[in-house]
mmCIF entry with sequence, helices, sheets and N, C-alpha, C, O atoms, coordinates in Angstrom:
data_MODEL
# 
_entry.id   MODEL 
# 
_entity.id                         1 
_entity.type                       polymer 
_entity.pdbx_number_of_molecules   1 
# 
_entity_poly.entity_id                      1 
_entity_poly.type                           'polypeptide(L)' 
_entity_poly.nstd_linkage                   no 
_entity_poly.nstd_monomer                   no 
_entity_poly.pdbx_seq_one_letter_code       MAFNGAGVRDTARTLKIGINTVIRT 
_entity_poly.pdbx_seq_one_letter_code_can   MAFNGAGVRDTARTLKIGINTVIRT 
_entity_poly.pdbx_strand_id                 A 
# 
loop_
_entity_poly_seq.entity_id 
_entity_poly_seq.num 
_entity_poly_seq.mon_id 
_entity_poly_seq.hetero 
1 1  MET n 
1 2  ALA n 
1 3  PHE n 
1 4  ASN n 
1 5  GLY n 
1 6  ALA n 
1 7  GLY n 
1 8  VAL n 
1 9  ARG n 
1 10 ASP n 
1 11 THR n 
1 12 ALA n 
1 13 ARG n 
1 14 THR n 
1 15 LEU n 
1 16 LYS n 
1 17 ILE n 
1 18 GLY n 
1 19 ILE n 
1 20 ASN n 
1 21 THR n 
1 22 VAL n 
1 23 ILE n 
1 24 ARG n 
1 25 THR n 
# 
_struct_asym.id          A 
_struct_asym.entity_id   1 
# 
_struct_conf.conf_type_id            HELX_P 
_struct_conf.id                      HELX_P1 
_struct_conf.pdbx_PDB_helix_id       AA1 
_struct_conf.beg_label_comp_id       GLY 
_struct_conf.beg_label_asym_id       A 
_struct_conf.beg_label_seq_id        5 
_struct_conf.pdbx_beg_PDB_ins_code   ? 
_struct_conf.end_label_comp_id       ARG 
_struct_conf.end_label_asym_id       A 
_struct_conf.end_label_seq_id        24 
_struct_conf.pdbx_end_PDB_ins_code   ? 
_struct_conf.beg_auth_comp_id        GLY 
_struct_conf.beg_auth_asym_id        A 
_struct_conf.beg_auth_seq_id         5 
_struct_conf.end_auth_comp_id        ARG 
_struct_conf.end_auth_asym_id        A 
_struct_conf.end_auth_seq_id         24 
_struct_conf.pdbx_PDB_helix_class    1 
_struct_conf.details                 ? 
_struct_conf.pdbx_PDB_helix_length   20 
# 
_struct_conf_type.id          HELX_P 
_struct_conf_type.criteria    ? 
_struct_conf_type.reference   ? 
# 
loop_
_atom_site.group_PDB 
_atom_site.id 
_atom_site.type_symbol 
_atom_site.label_atom_id 
_atom_site.label_alt_id 
_atom_site.label_comp_id 
_atom_site.label_asym_id 
_atom_site.label_entity_id 
_atom_site.label_seq_id 
_atom_site.pdbx_PDB_ins_code 
_atom_site.Cartn_x 
_atom_site.Cartn_y 
_atom_site.Cartn_z 
_atom_site.occupancy 
_atom_site.B_iso_or_equiv 
_atom_site.pdbx_formal_charge 
_atom_site.auth_seq_id 
_atom_site.auth_comp_id 
_atom_site.auth_asym_id 
_atom_site.auth_atom_id 
_atom_site.pdbx_PDB_model_num 
ATOM 1   N N  . MET A 1 1  ? 177.995 226.884 154.820 1.00 0.00 ? 1  MET A N  1 
ATOM 2   C CA . MET A 1 1  ? 179.147 227.148 153.930 1.00 0.00 ? 1  MET A CA 1 
ATOM 3   C C  . MET A 1 1  ? 178.893 228.524 153.321 1.00 0.00 ? 1  MET A C  1 
ATOM 4   O O  . MET A 1 1  ? 177.803 228.886 152.877 1.00 0.00 ? 1  MET A O  1 
ATOM 5   N N  . ALA A 1 2  ? 179.962 229.222 153.344 1.00 0.00 ? 2  ALA A N  1 
ATOM 6   C CA . ALA A 1 2  ? 179.790 230.628 152.753 1.00 0.00 ? 2  ALA A CA 1 
ATOM 7   C C  . ALA A 1 2  ? 180.707 230.740 151.636 1.00 0.00 ? 2  ALA A C  1 
ATOM 8   O O  . ALA A 1 2  ? 181.919 230.529 151.684 1.00 0.00 ? 2  ALA A O  1 
ATOM 9   N N  . PHE A 1 3  ? 179.928 231.139 150.481 1.00 0.00 ? 3  PHE A N  1 
ATOM 10  C CA . PHE A 1 3  ? 180.801 231.286 149.207 1.00 0.00 ? 3  PHE A CA 1 
ATOM 11  C C  . PHE A 1 3  ? 181.131 232.721 148.953 1.00 0.00 ? 3  PHE A C  1 
ATOM 12  O O  . PHE A 1 3  ? 180.205 233.522 148.825 1.00 0.00 ? 3  PHE A O  1 
ATOM 13  N N  . ASN A 1 4  ? 182.260 233.073 148.877 1.00 0.00 ? 4  ASN A N  1 
ATOM 14  C CA . ASN A 1 4  ? 182.712 234.543 148.523 1.00 0.00 ? 4  ASN A CA 1 
ATOM 15  C C  . ASN A 1 4  ? 182.970 234.603 147.015 1.00 0.00 ? 4  ASN A C  1 
ATOM 16  O O  . ASN A 1 4  ? 183.101 233.588 146.330 1.00 0.00 ? 4  ASN A O  1 
ATOM 17  N N  . GLY A 1 5  ? 183.033 235.848 146.540 1.00 0.00 ? 5  GLY A N  1 
ATOM 18  C CA . GLY A 1 5  ? 183.334 235.957 145.123 1.00 0.00 ? 5  GLY A CA 1 
ATOM 19  C C  . GLY A 1 5  ? 184.825 235.339 144.929 1.00 0.00 ? 5  GLY A C  1 
ATOM 20  O O  . GLY A 1 5  ? 185.034 234.638 143.938 1.00 0.00 ? 5  GLY A O  1 
ATOM 21  N N  . ALA A 1 6  ? 185.784 235.573 145.794 1.00 0.00 ? 6  ALA A N  1 
ATOM 22  C CA . ALA A 1 6  ? 187.143 235.007 145.515 1.00 0.00 ? 6  ALA A CA 1 
ATOM 23  C C  . ALA A 1 6  ? 187.141 233.391 145.532 1.00 0.00 ? 6  ALA A C  1 
ATOM 24  O O  . ALA A 1 6  ? 187.827 232.705 144.774 1.00 0.00 ? 6  ALA A O  1 
ATOM 25  N N  . GLY A 1 7  ? 186.316 232.923 146.457 1.00 0.00 ? 7  GLY A N  1 
ATOM 26  C CA . GLY A 1 7  ? 186.128 231.507 146.560 1.00 0.00 ? 7  GLY A CA 1 
ATOM 27  C C  . GLY A 1 7  ? 185.637 230.900 145.336 1.00 0.00 ? 7  GLY A C  1 
ATOM 28  O O  . GLY A 1 7  ? 186.239 229.993 144.761 1.00 0.00 ? 7  GLY A O  1 
ATOM 29  N N  . VAL A 1 8  ? 184.556 231.396 144.943 1.00 0.00 ? 8  VAL A N  1 
ATOM 30  C CA . VAL A 1 8  ? 183.884 230.935 143.581 1.00 0.00 ? 8  VAL A CA 1 
ATOM 31  C C  . VAL A 1 8  ? 184.920 231.039 142.451 1.00 0.00 ? 8  VAL A C  1 
ATOM 32  O O  . VAL A 1 8  ? 185.074 230.116 141.651 1.00 0.00 ? 8  VAL A O  1 
ATOM 33  N N  . ARG A 1 9  ? 185.604 232.137 142.403 1.00 0.00 ? 9  ARG A N  1 
ATOM 34  C CA . ARG A 1 9  ? 186.606 232.378 141.307 1.00 0.00 ? 9  ARG A CA 1 
ATOM 35  C C  . ARG A 1 9  ? 187.675 231.301 141.490 1.00 0.00 ? 9  ARG A C  1 
ATOM 36  O O  . ARG A 1 9  ? 188.044 230.571 140.569 1.00 0.00 ? 9  ARG A O  1 
ATOM 37  N N  . ASP A 1 10 ? 188.145 231.249 142.731 1.00 0.00 ? 10 ASP A N  1 
ATOM 38  C CA . ASP A 1 10 ? 189.177 230.197 142.799 1.00 0.00 ? 10 ASP A CA 1 
ATOM 39  C C  . ASP A 1 10 ? 188.743 228.814 142.471 1.00 0.00 ? 10 ASP A C  1 
ATOM 40  O O  . ASP A 1 10 ? 189.524 228.113 141.828 1.00 0.00 ? 10 ASP A O  1 
ATOM 41  N N  . THR A 1 11 ? 187.534 228.314 142.855 1.00 0.00 ? 11 THR A N  1 
ATOM 42  C CA . THR A 1 11 ? 187.028 227.144 142.401 1.00 0.00 ? 11 THR A CA 1 
ATOM 43  C C  . THR A 1 11 ? 187.029 226.863 140.941 1.00 0.00 ? 11 THR A C  1 
ATOM 44  O O  . THR A 1 11 ? 187.518 225.859 140.423 1.00 0.00 ? 11 THR A O  1 
ATOM 45  N N  . ALA A 1 12 ? 186.391 227.919 140.276 1.00 0.00 ? 12 ALA A N  1 
ATOM 46  C CA . ALA A 1 12 ? 186.282 227.939 138.767 1.00 0.00 ? 12 ALA A CA 1 
ATOM 47  C C  . ALA A 1 12 ? 187.708 227.845 138.137 1.00 0.00 ? 12 ALA A C  1 
ATOM 48  O O  . ALA A 1 12 ? 187.936 227.199 137.114 1.00 0.00 ? 12 ALA A O  1 
ATOM 49  N N  . ARG A 1 13 ? 188.638 228.536 138.830 1.00 0.00 ? 13 ARG A N  1 
ATOM 50  C CA . ARG A 1 13 ? 189.968 228.524 138.357 1.00 0.00 ? 13 ARG A CA 1 
ATOM 51  C C  . ARG A 1 13 ? 190.599 227.138 138.398 1.00 0.00 ? 13 ARG A C  1 
ATOM 52  O O  . ARG A 1 13 ? 191.232 226.618 137.478 1.00 0.00 ? 13 ARG A O  1 
ATOM 53  N N  . THR A 1 14 ? 190.357 226.650 139.511 1.00 0.00 ? 14 THR A N  1 
ATOM 54  C CA . THR A 1 14 ? 191.004 225.230 139.785 1.00 0.00 ? 14 THR A CA 1 
ATOM 55  C C  . THR A 1 14 ? 190.355 224.169 138.818 1.00 0.00 ? 14 THR A C  1 
ATOM 56  O O  . THR A 1 14 ? 191.063 223.308 138.294 1.00 0.00 ? 14 THR A O  1 
ATOM 57  N N  . LEU A 1 15 ? 189.096 224.235 138.605 1.00 0.00 ? 15 LEU A N  1 
ATOM 58  C CA . LEU A 1 15 ? 188.386 223.401 137.788 1.00 0.00 ? 15 LEU A CA 1 
ATOM 59  C C  . LEU A 1 15 ? 188.859 223.537 136.209 1.00 0.00 ? 15 LEU A C  1 
ATOM 60  O O  . LEU A 1 15 ? 189.104 222.596 135.454 1.00 0.00 ? 15 LEU A O  1 
ATOM 61  N N  . LYS A 1 16 ? 188.921 224.888 135.916 1.00 0.00 ? 16 LYS A N  1 
ATOM 62  C CA . LYS A 1 16 ? 189.396 225.208 134.591 1.00 0.00 ? 16 LYS A CA 1 
ATOM 63  C C  . LYS A 1 16 ? 190.903 224.675 134.360 1.00 0.00 ? 16 LYS A C  1 
ATOM 64  O O  . LYS A 1 16 ? 191.190 224.088 133.317 1.00 0.00 ? 16 LYS A O  1 
ATOM 65  N N  . ILE A 1 17 ? 191.690 224.866 135.203 1.00 0.00 ? 17 ILE A N  1 
ATOM 66  C CA . ILE A 1 17 ? 193.101 224.292 135.194 1.00 0.00 ? 17 ILE A CA 1 
ATOM 67  C C  . ILE A 1 17 ? 193.088 222.878 135.121 1.00 0.00 ? 17 ILE A C  1 
ATOM 68  O O  . ILE A 1 17 ? 193.837 222.323 134.318 1.00 0.00 ? 17 ILE A O  1 
ATOM 69  N N  . GLY A 1 18 ? 192.271 222.164 135.918 1.00 0.00 ? 18 GLY A N  1 
ATOM 70  C CA . GLY A 1 18 ? 192.139 220.745 135.879 1.00 0.00 ? 18 GLY A CA 1 
ATOM 71  C C  . GLY A 1 18 ? 191.736 220.144 134.588 1.00 0.00 ? 18 GLY A C  1 
ATOM 72  O O  . GLY A 1 18 ? 192.232 219.100 134.165 1.00 0.00 ? 18 GLY A O  1 
ATOM 73  N N  . ILE A 1 19 ? 190.716 220.907 133.897 1.00 0.00 ? 19 ILE A N  1 
ATOM 74  C CA . ILE A 1 19 ? 190.182 220.367 132.657 1.00 0.00 ? 19 ILE A CA 1 
ATOM 75  C C  . ILE A 1 19 ? 191.124 220.669 131.651 1.00 0.00 ? 19 ILE A C  1 
ATOM 76  O O  . ILE A 1 19 ? 191.219 219.837 130.749 1.00 0.00 ? 19 ILE A O  1 
ATOM 77  N N  . ASN A 1 20 ? 191.955 221.826 131.593 1.00 0.00 ? 20 ASN A N  1 
ATOM 78  C CA . ASN A 1 20 ? 192.895 222.148 130.599 1.00 0.00 ? 20 ASN A CA 1 
ATOM 79  C C  . ASN A 1 20 ? 194.141 221.091 130.750 1.00 0.00 ? 20 ASN A C  1 
ATOM 80  O O  . ASN A 1 20 ? 194.799 220.679 129.795 1.00 0.00 ? 20 ASN A O  1 
ATOM 81  N N  . THR A 1 21 ? 194.325 220.764 131.975 1.00 0.00 ? 21 THR A N  1 
ATOM 82  C CA . THR A 1 21 ? 195.472 219.658 132.155 1.00 0.00 ? 21 THR A CA 1 
ATOM 83  C C  . THR A 1 21 ? 195.036 218.424 131.536 1.00 0.00 ? 21 THR A C  1 
ATOM 84  O O  . THR A 1 21 ? 195.856 217.789 130.874 1.00 0.00 ? 21 THR A O  1 
ATOM 85  N N  . VAL A 1 22 ? 193.811 217.990 131.669 1.00 0.00 ? 22 VAL A N  1 
ATOM 86  C CA . VAL A 1 22 ? 193.376 216.676 131.245 1.00 0.00 ? 22 VAL A CA 1 
ATOM 87  C C  . VAL A 1 22 ? 193.328 216.788 129.634 1.00 0.00 ? 22 VAL A C  1 
ATOM 88  O O  . VAL A 1 22 ? 193.732 215.861 128.931 1.00 0.00 ? 22 VAL A O  1 
ATOM 89  N N  . ILE A 1 23 ? 192.865 217.853 129.157 1.00 0.00 ? 23 ILE A N  1 
ATOM 90  C CA . ILE A 1 23 ? 192.876 218.109 127.742 1.00 0.00 ? 23 ILE A CA 1 
ATOM 91  C C  . ILE A 1 23 ? 194.189 218.187 127.109 1.00 0.00 ? 23 ILE A C  1 
ATOM 92  O O  . ILE A 1 23 ? 194.411 217.678 126.010 1.00 0.00 ? 23 ILE A O  1 
ATOM 93  N N  . ARG A 1 24 ? 195.143 218.879 127.856 1.00 0.00 ? 24 ARG A N  1 
ATOM 94  C CA . ARG A 1 24 ? 196.596 218.981 127.270 1.00 0.00 ? 24 ARG A CA 1 
ATOM 95  C C  . ARG A 1 24 ? 197.110 217.466 127.254 1.00 0.00 ? 24 ARG A C  1 
ATOM 96  O O  . ARG A 1 24 ? 197.701 217.052 126.257 1.00 0.00 ? 24 ARG A O  1 
ATOM 97  N N  . THR A 1 25 ? 196.893 216.663 128.327 1.00 0.00 ? 25 THR A N  1 
ATOM 98  C CA . THR A 1 25 ? 197.348 215.385 128.390 1.00 0.00 ? 25 THR A CA 1 
ATOM 99  C C  . THR A 1 25 ? 196.650 214.438 127.459 1.00 0.00 ? 25 THR A C  1 
ATOM 100 O O  . THR A 1 25 ? 196.976 213.251 127.427 1.00 0.00 ? 25 THR A O  1 
# 
């Protein structure tokens, strides 16, 4: 598995969005 800067950023972004969605709801 290769992790690129963009990949890590994408994952963090997805997790952050998911967390924000849960908190918002």
